[in-house]
MMTF fields as JSON, N, C-alpha, C and O atoms, coordinates in Angstrom:
{
  "mmtfVersion": "1.0.0",
  "mmtfProducer": "UNKNOWN",
  "numBonds": 307,
  "numAtoms": 308,
  "numGroups": 77,
  "numChains": 1,
  "numModels": 1,
  "chainsPerModel": [1],
  "groupsPerChain": [77],
  "chainIdList": ["A"],
  "bondAtomList": [4, 2, 8, 6, 12, 10, 16, 14, 20, 18, 24, 22, 28, 26, 32, 30, 36, 34, 40, 38, 44, 42, 48, 46, 52, 50, 56, 54, 60, 58, 64, 62, 68, 66, 72, 70, 76, 74, 80, 78, 84, 82, 88, 86, 92, 90, 96, 94, 100, 98, 104, 102, 108, 106, 112, 110, 116, 114, 120, 118, 124, 122, 128, 126, 132, 130, 136, 134, 140, 138, 144, 142, 148, 146, 152, 150, 156, 154, 160, 158, 164, 162, 168, 166, 172, 170, 176, 174, 180, 178, 184, 182, 188, 186, 192, 190, 196, 194, 200, 198, 204, 202, 208, 206, 212, 210, 216, 214, 220, 218, 224, 222, 228, 226, 232, 230, 236, 234, 240, 238, 244, 242, 248, 246, 252, 250, 256, 254, 260, 258, 264, 262, 268, 266, 272, 270, 276, 274, 280, 278, 284, 282, 288, 286, 292, 290, 296, 294, 300, 298, 304, 302],
  "bondOrderList": [1, 1, 1, 1, 1, 1, 1, 1, 1, 1, 1, 1, 1, 1, 1, 1, 1, 1, 1, 1, 1, 1, 1, 1, 1, 1, 1, 1, 1, 1, 1, 1, 1, 1, 1, 1, 1, 1, 1, 1, 1, 1, 1, 1, 1, 1, 1, 1, 1, 1, 1, 1, 1, 1, 1, 1, 1, 1, 1, 1, 1, 1, 1, 1, 1, 1, 1, 1, 1, 1, 1, 1, 1, 1, 1, 1],
  "groupList": [{"groupName": "MET", "atomNameList": ["N", "CA", "C", "O"], "elementList": ["N", "C", "C", "O"], "formalChargeList": [0, 0, 0, 0], "bondAtomList": [1, 0, 2, 1, 3, 2], "bondOrderList": [1, 1, 2], "singleLetterCode": "M", "chemCompType": "L-PEPTIDE LINKING"}, {"groupName": "ILE", "atomNameList": ["N", "CA", "C", "O"], "elementList": ["N", "C", "C", "O"], "formalChargeList": [0, 0, 0, 0], "bondAtomList": [1, 0, 2, 1, 3, 2], "bondOrderList": [1, 1, 2], "singleLetterCode": "I", "chemCompType": "L-PEPTIDE LINKING"}, {"groupName": "VAL", "atomNameList": ["N", "CA", "C", "O"], "elementList": ["N", "C", "C", "O"], "formalChargeList": [0, 0, 0, 0], "bondAtomList": [1, 0, 2, 1, 3, 2], "bondOrderList": [1, 1, 2], "singleLetterCode": "V", "chemCompType": "L-PEPTIDE LINKING"}, {"groupName": "GLU", "atomNameList": ["N", "CA", "C", "O"], "elementList": ["N", "C", "C", "O"], "formalChargeList": [0, 0, 0, 0], "bondAtomList": [1, 0, 2, 1, 3, 2], "bondOrderList": [1, 1, 2], "singleLetterCode": "E", "chemCompType": "L-PEPTIDE LINKING"}, {"groupName": "ASN", "atomNameList": ["N", "CA", "C", "O"], "elementList": ["N", "C", "C", "O"], "formalChargeList": [0, 0, 0, 0], "bondAtomList": [1, 0, 2, 1, 3, 2], "bondOrderList": [1, 1, 2], "singleLetterCode": "N", "chemCompType": "L-PEPTIDE LINKING"}, {"groupName": "TYR", "atomNameList": ["N", "CA", "C", "O"], "elementList": ["N", "C", "C", "O"], "formalChargeList": [0, 0, 0, 0], "bondAtomList": [1, 0, 2, 1, 3, 2], "bondOrderList": [1, 1, 2], "singleLetterCode": "Y", "chemCompType": "L-PEPTIDE LINKING"}, {"groupName": "HIS", "atomNameList": ["N", "CA", "C", "O"], "elementList": ["N", "C", "C", "O"], "formalChargeList": [0, 0, 0, 0], "bondAtomList": [1, 0, 2, 1, 3, 2], "bondOrderList": [1, 1, 2], "singleLetterCode": "H", "chemCompType": "L-PEPTIDE LINKING"}, {"groupName": "THR", "atomNameList": ["N", "CA", "C", "O"], "elementList": ["N", "C", "C", "O"], "formalChargeList": [0, 0, 0, 0], "bondAtomList": [1, 0, 2, 1, 3, 2], "bondOrderList": [1, 1, 2], "singleLetterCode": "T", "chemCompType": "L-PEPTIDE LINKING"}, {"groupName": "PHE", "atomNameList": ["N", "CA", "C", "O"], "elementList": ["N", "C", "C", "O"], "formalChargeList": [0, 0, 0, 0], "bondAtomList": [1, 0, 2, 1, 3, 2], "bondOrderList": [1, 1, 2], "singleLetterCode": "F", "chemCompType": "L-PEPTIDE LINKING"}, {"groupName": "ALA", "atomNameList": ["N", "CA", "C", "O"], "elementList": ["N", "C", "C", "O"], "formalChargeList": [0, 0, 0, 0], "bondAtomList": [1, 0, 2, 1, 3, 2], "bondOrderList": [1, 1, 2], "singleLetterCode": "A", "chemCompType": "L-PEPTIDE LINKING"}, {"groupName": "ARG", "atomNameList": ["N", "CA", "C", "O"], "elementList": ["N", "C", "C", "O"], "formalChargeList": [0, 0, 0, 0], "bondAtomList": [1, 0, 2, 1, 3, 2], "bondOrderList": [1, 1, 2], "singleLetterCode": "R", "chemCompType": "L-PEPTIDE LINKING"}, {"groupName": "GLY", "atomNameList": ["N", "CA", "C", "O"], "elementList": ["N", "C", "C", "O"], "formalChargeList": [0, 0, 0, 0], "bondAtomList": [1, 0, 2, 1, 3, 2], "bondOrderList": [1, 1, 2], "singleLetterCode": "G", "chemCompType": "PEPTIDE LINKING"}, {"groupName": "LEU", "atomNameList": ["N", "CA", "C", "O"], "elementList": ["N", "C", "C", "O"], "formalChargeList": [0, 0, 0, 0], "bondAtomList": [1, 0, 2, 1, 3, 2], "bondOrderList": [1, 1, 2], "singleLetterCode": "L", "chemCompType": "L-PEPTIDE LINKING"}, {"groupName": "SER", "atomNameList": ["N", "CA", "C", "O"], "elementList": ["N", "C", "C", "O"], "formalChargeList": [0, 0, 0, 0], "bondAtomList": [1, 0, 2, 1, 3, 2], "bondOrderList": [1, 1, 2], "singleLetterCode": "S", "chemCompType": "L-PEPTIDE LINKING"}, {"groupName": "LYS", "atomNameList": ["N", "CA", "C", "O"], "elementList": ["N", "C", "C", "O"], "formalChargeList": [0, 0, 0, 0], "bondAtomList": [1, 0, 2, 1, 3, 2], "bondOrderList": [1, 1, 2], "singleLetterCode": "K", "chemCompType": "L-PEPTIDE LINKING"}, {"groupName": "ASP", "atomNameList": ["N", "CA", "C", "O"], "elementList": ["N", "C", "C", "O"], "formalChargeList": [0, 0, 0, 0], "bondAtomList": [1, 0, 2, 1, 3, 2], "bondOrderList": [1, 1, 2], "singleLetterCode": "D", "chemCompType": "L-PEPTIDE LINKING"}, {"groupName": "GLN", "atomNameList": ["N", "CA", "C", "O"], "elementList": ["N", "C", "C", "O"], "formalChargeList": [0, 0, 0, 0], "bondAtomList": [1, 0, 2, 1, 3, 2], "bondOrderList": [1, 1, 2], "singleLetterCode": "Q", "chemCompType": "L-PEPTIDE LINKING"}, {"groupName": "PRO", "atomNameList": ["N", "CA", "C", "O"], "elementList": ["N", "C", "C", "O"], "formalChargeList": [0, 0, 0, 0], "bondAtomList": [1, 0, 2, 1, 3, 2], "bondOrderList": [1, 1, 2], "singleLetterCode": "P", "chemCompType": "L-PEPTIDE LINKING"}, {"groupName": "TRP", "atomNameList": ["N", "CA", "C", "O"], "elementList": ["N", "C", "C", "O"], "formalChargeList": [0, 0, 0, 0], "bondAtomList": [1, 0, 2, 1, 3, 2], "bondOrderList": [1, 1, 2], "singleLetterCode": "W", "chemCompType": "L-PEPTIDE LINKING"}],
  "groupTypeList": [0, 1, 2, 3, 4, 5, 6, 7, 8, 9, 10, 11, 5, 12, 9, 13, 10, 11, 14, 0, 12, 10, 15, 7, 1, 12, 13, 4, 12, 15, 6, 16, 14, 1, 12, 1, 9, 14, 9, 2, 15, 16, 2, 13, 14, 10, 5, 3, 12, 12, 17, 12, 8, 11, 10, 17, 2, 3, 12, 8, 13, 3, 3, 8, 10, 18, 1, 9, 16, 16, 11, 13, 2, 16, 17, 7, 10],
  "groupIdList": [1, 2, 3, 4, 5, 6, 7, 8, 9, 10, 11, 12, 13, 14, 15, 16, 17, 18, 19, 20, 21, 22, 23, 24, 25, 26, 27, 28, 29, 30, 31, 32, 33, 34, 35, 36, 37, 38, 39, 40, 41, 42, 43, 44, 45, 46, 47, 48, 49, 50, 51, 52, 53, 54, 55, 56, 57, 58, 59, 60, 61, 62, 63, 64, 65, 66, 67, 68, 69, 70, 71, 72, 73, 74, 75, 76, 77],
  "secStructList": [7, 7, 7, 7, 7, 2, 2, 2, 2, 2, 2, 2, 2, 2, 2, 2, 6, 6, 1, 1, 7, 6, 6, 7, 1, 7, 7, 7, 2, 2, 2, 2, 2, 2, 2, 2, 2, 2, 2, 2, 2, 2, 2, 2, 6, 6, 7, 6, 6, 7, 4, 4, 4, 4, 1, 7, 2, 2, 2, 2, 2, 2, 2, 2, 2, 2, 2, 2, 2, 6, 6, 1, 1, 7, 7, 7, 7],
  "xCoordList": [26.749, 26.064, 25.066, 25.396, 23.848, 22.807, 22.574, 22.352, 22.628, 22.352, 21.056, 20.938, 20.087, 18.811, 18.208, 18.526, 17.333, 16.702, 15.562, 15.214, 14.997, 13.959, 12.75, 12.19, 12.345, 11.143, 11.321, 10.398, 12.506, 12.784, 12.764, 12.201, 13.374, 13.365, 11.937, 11.553, 11.156, 9.79, 8.923, 8.172, 9.02, 8.242, 8.669, 7.827, 9.973, 10.461, 9.983, 9.608, 9.996, 9.53, 8.041, 7.625, 7.246, 5.807, 5.542, 4.642, 6.318, 6.163, 6.489, 5.803, 7.534, 7.921, 6.864, 6.78, 6.064, 4.985, 3.658, 2.643, 3.665, 2.438, 1.476, 0.287, 1.971, 1.109, 0.998, 0.041, 1.961, 1.893, 2.854, 3.8, 2.6, 3.497, 4.817, 4.848, 5.89, 7.236, 7.374, 7.944, 6.869, 7.059, 5.818, 5.679, 4.94, 3.699, 3.509, 3.621, 3.224, 2.904, 1.394, 0.878, 0.69, -0.76, -1.313, -1.25, -1.851, -2.29, -3.75, -4.147, -4.555, -5.953, -6.017, -5.801, -6.313, -6.277, -7.309, -7.042, -8.48, -9.483, -8.986, -9.113, -8.428, -7.888, -6.707, -6.544, -5.889, -4.747, -5.214, -4.643, -6.239, -6.749, -7.329, -7.191, -7.973, -8.511, -7.375, -7.467, -6.306, -5.165, -4.462, -4.047, -4.33, -3.711, -4.563, -4.031, -5.876, -6.774, -6.65, -6.64, -6.557, -6.39, -5.074, -5.02, -4.009, -2.692, -2.697, -2.18, -3.273, -3.338, -4.145, -3.775, -5.237, -6.074, -5.289, -5.356, -4.558, -3.777, -2.672, -2.482, -1.952, -0.848, -1.38, -0.77, -2.515, -3.061, -3.448, -3.475, -3.743, -4.083, -2.884, -3.047, -1.69, -0.471, -0.054, 0.682, -0.525, -0.129, -1.373, -1.502, -2.271, -3.579, -3.508, -4.409, -2.472, -2.399, -1.911, -1.955, -1.451, -0.942, -2.088, -2.796, -2.271, -3.361, -3.134, -4.068, -1.916, -1.606, -2.545, -2.918, -2.929, -3.736, -5.198, -5.97, -5.575, -6.927, -7.032, -8.114, -5.909, -5.897, -6.556, -6.666, -6.995, -7.616, -6.623, -5.415, -7.144, -6.334, -5.562, -4.447, -6.139, -5.494, -4.136, -3.221, -4.005, -2.725, -1.645, -0.549, -1.941, -0.971, -0.706, 0.434, -1.755, -1.614, -0.707, 0.156, -0.904, -0.075, 1.374, 2.296, 1.585, 2.946, 3.645, 4.813, 2.95, 3.544, 3.871, 4.911, 2.979, 3.223, 4.469, 5.307, 4.597, 5.737, 7.036, 8.028, 7.03, 8.224, 8.642, 9.825, 7.665, 7.968, 8.583, 9.453, 8.144, 8.677, 10.099, 10.795, 10.525, 11.867, 12.951, 14.141, 12.547, 13.517, 14.055, 14.84, 13.643, 14.178, 13.582, 14.148, 12.458, 11.857, 11.652, 10.934, 12.271, 12.147, 13.021, 14.156, 12.518, 13.33, 14.493, 14.431, 15.53, 16.677, 16.26, 15.571, 16.676, 16.303, 17.484, 17.385],
  "yCoordList": [81.832, 81.64, 82.775, 83.944, 82.425, 83.414, 83.466, 82.441, 84.663, 84.849, 85.627, 86.731, 85.059, 85.736, 85.285, 84.207, 86.118, 85.727, 84.739, 84.469, 84.214, 83.197, 83.731, 83.028, 84.958, 85.507, 85.659, 85.395, 86.083, 86.193, 84.816, 84.64, 83.851, 82.484, 81.953, 81.386, 82.14, 81.599, 82.222, 81.514, 83.538, 84.19, 83.674, 83.437, 83.499, 82.966, 81.551, 81.2, 80.733, 79.349, 79.319, 78.596, 80.107, 80.141, 80.647, 80.15, 81.632, 82.138, 81.053, 80.924, 80.269, 79.212, 78.114, 77.399, 77.981, 76.981, 77.554, 76.857, 78.841, 79.476, 79.84, 80.037, 79.934, 80.211, 81.692, 82.108, 82.504, 83.95, 84.618, 83.998, 85.895, 86.632, 86.867, 86.964, 86.958, 87.085, 88.303, 88.191, 89.456, 90.687, 91.093, 92.263, 90.178, 90.513, 89.653, 88.429, 90.305, 89.563, 89.45, 88.392, 90.524, 90.526, 91.308, 92.537, 90.606, 91.275, 91.717, 92.577, 91.164, 91.548, 92.874, 92.904, 93.964, 95.291, 95.47, 96.168, 94.855, 94.968, 94.299, 94.86, 93.118, 92.407, 93.172, 93.239, 93.746, 94.538, 95.717, 95.978, 96.42, 97.571, 97.151, 97.874, 95.996, 95.489, 95.227, 95.592, 94.596, 94.31, 95.59, 95.696, 96.548, 97.822, 98.53, 99.062, 98.542, 99.183, 98.533, 99.228, 97.207, 96.511, 96.886, 97.114, 96.951, 97.304, 98.733, 98.99, 99.653, 101.045, 101.143, 101.883, 100.411, 100.422, 99.931, 100.531, 98.854, 98.307, 99.26, 99.477, 99.82, 100.72, 102.026, 102.59, 102.509, 103.779, 103.712, 104.738, 102.532, 102.386, 102.682, 103.093, 102.477, 102.745, 104.208, 104.709, 104.891, 106.277, 107.132, 107.755, 107.154, 107.796, 109.277, 109.794, 109.959, 111.403, 111.807, 112.988, 110.857, 111.191, 111.264, 110.278, 112.414, 112.556, 111.746, 111.549, 111.278, 110.497, 109.313, 108.965, 108.694, 107.473, 107.732, 106.792, 109.001, 109.341, 109.491, 109.731, 109.347, 109.481, 108.272, 107.211, 108.427, 107.309, 106.164, 106.384, 104.963, 103.773, 103.924, 103.417, 104.609, 104.799, 105.498, 105.228, 106.388, 107.06, 106.049, 106.098, 105.14, 104.125, 103.145, 102.739, 102.772, 101.857, 102.462, 101.776, 103.739, 104.419, 104.523, 104.372, 104.777, 104.835, 103.486, 103.437, 102.4, 101.06, 100.773, 100.192, 101.182, 100.983, 101.752, 101.22, 103.005, 103.832, 103.221, 103.151, 102.783, 102.166, 100.939, 100.744, 100.118, 98.909, 99.261, 98.54, 100.352, 100.758, 101.302, 101.376, 101.676, 102.238, 101.163, 101.477, 99.922, 98.852, 98.371, 97.424, 99.011, 98.609, 97.312, 96.685, 96.891, 95.636, 94.663, 93.673, 94.939, 94.052, 92.814, 92.928, 91.651, 90.439, 90.414, 91.049, 89.69, 89.502, 88.587, 87.588, 88.933, 88.092, 87.299, 86.528],
  "zCoordList": [-121.099, -119.844, -119.646, -119.848, -119.251, -118.987, -117.482, -116.838, -116.94, -115.515, -115.396, -115.928, -114.702, -114.496, -113.18, -112.677, -112.624, -111.363, -111.63, -112.779, -110.559, -110.694, -111.454, -112.296, -111.169, -111.798, -113.307, -114.077, -113.719, -115.145, -115.793, -116.873, -115.138, -115.648, -115.753, -116.776, -114.692, -114.664, -115.756, -116.426, -115.94, -117.007, -118.374, -119.24, -118.572, -119.842, -120.086, -121.204, -119.038, -119.159, -119.51, -120.415, -118.79, -119.068, -120.486, -121.164, -120.936, -122.3, -123.315, -124.328, -123.049, -123.992, -124.069, -125.068, -123.022, -122.992, -123.47, -123.478, -123.874, -124.353, -123.244, -123.496, -122.011, -120.863, -120.548, -119.896, -120.998, -120.819, -121.785, -122.271, -122.059, -122.934, -122.215, -120.988, -122.961, -122.381, -121.471, -120.386, -121.884, -121.121, -120.322, -119.967, -120.039, -119.368, -118.133, -118.183, -117.042, -115.833, -115.696, -115.335, -115.979, -115.875, -117.057, -117.074, -118.04, -119.262, -119.212, -119.999, -118.322, -118.206, -117.444, -116.233, -118.149, -117.54, -116.434, -115.456, -116.566, -115.507, -114.229, -113.141, -114.362, -113.203, -112.613, -111.394, -113.486, -113.05, -112.192, -111.133, -112.641, -111.889, -110.542, -109.555, -110.495, -109.229, -108.245, -107.073, -108.724, -107.849, -107.392, -106.238, -108.288, -107.918, -106.871, -105.896, -107.062, -106.096, -104.722, -103.705, -104.685, -103.402, -102.744, -101.536, -103.54, -103.003, -102.465, -101.378, -103.217, -102.768, -101.486, -100.574, -101.408, -100.203, -98.983, -97.91, -99.156, -98.042, -97.592, -96.395, -98.542, -98.196, -97.606, -96.697, -98.118, -97.636, -96.159, -95.48, -95.666, -94.242, -93.353, -92.205, -93.873, -93.111, -93.213, -92.362, -94.254, -94.503, -94.756, -95.81, -93.798, -93.975, -94.322, -94.982, -93.898, -94.118, -95.502, -95.846, -96.297, -97.63, -98.65, -98.852, -99.284, -100.268, -101.544, -102.322, -101.765, -102.957, -103.122, -104.243, -102.016, -102.1, -102.442, -102.632, -102.519, -102.948, -104.461, -104.998, -105.136, -106.6, -107.261, -106.646, -108.51, -109.231, -109.475, -109.566, -109.578, -109.836, -111.144, -111.266, -112.113, -113.405, -113.273, -114.051, -112.296, -112.075, -111.734, -112.293, -110.83, -110.424, -111.564, -111.793, -112.267, -113.395, -114.465, -115.014, -114.756, -115.759, -115.285, -116.087, -114.001, -113.459, -113.608, -113.994, -113.31, -113.451, -114.915, -115.222, -115.813, -117.245, -117.672, -118.4, -117.222, -117.58, -117.057, -117.782, -115.811, -115.224, -116.033, -116.313, -116.406, -117.179, -118.535, -119.023, -119.14, -120.439, -120.355, -121.367, -119.177, -119.026, -119.038, -119.061, -119.021, -119.117, -117.781, -117.734, -116.699, -115.395, -114.893, -113.998, -115.441, -115.002, -116.162, -116.025, -117.284, -118.434, -118.247, -117.784, -118.595, -118.471, -119.468, -120.521, -119.134, -120.018, -121.168, -120.961, -122.355, -123.507, -123.953, -124.907]
}
């Protein structure tokens, strides 16, 4: 018996249909950076005094990449 959440199932299903890579949610790095920049912009409005949000998008992108490599968000195989 395999137990997995909906997102893991959906990514696996899409991968089996050739619609996306198994371990990738967004493989287009330019599009990924655009989405990260939008997210940082939205969150920074709630926390205007934090200098963290003035950092380059690449910092956040690299952090997300590192987190994904740690296995905490990898789908079950």
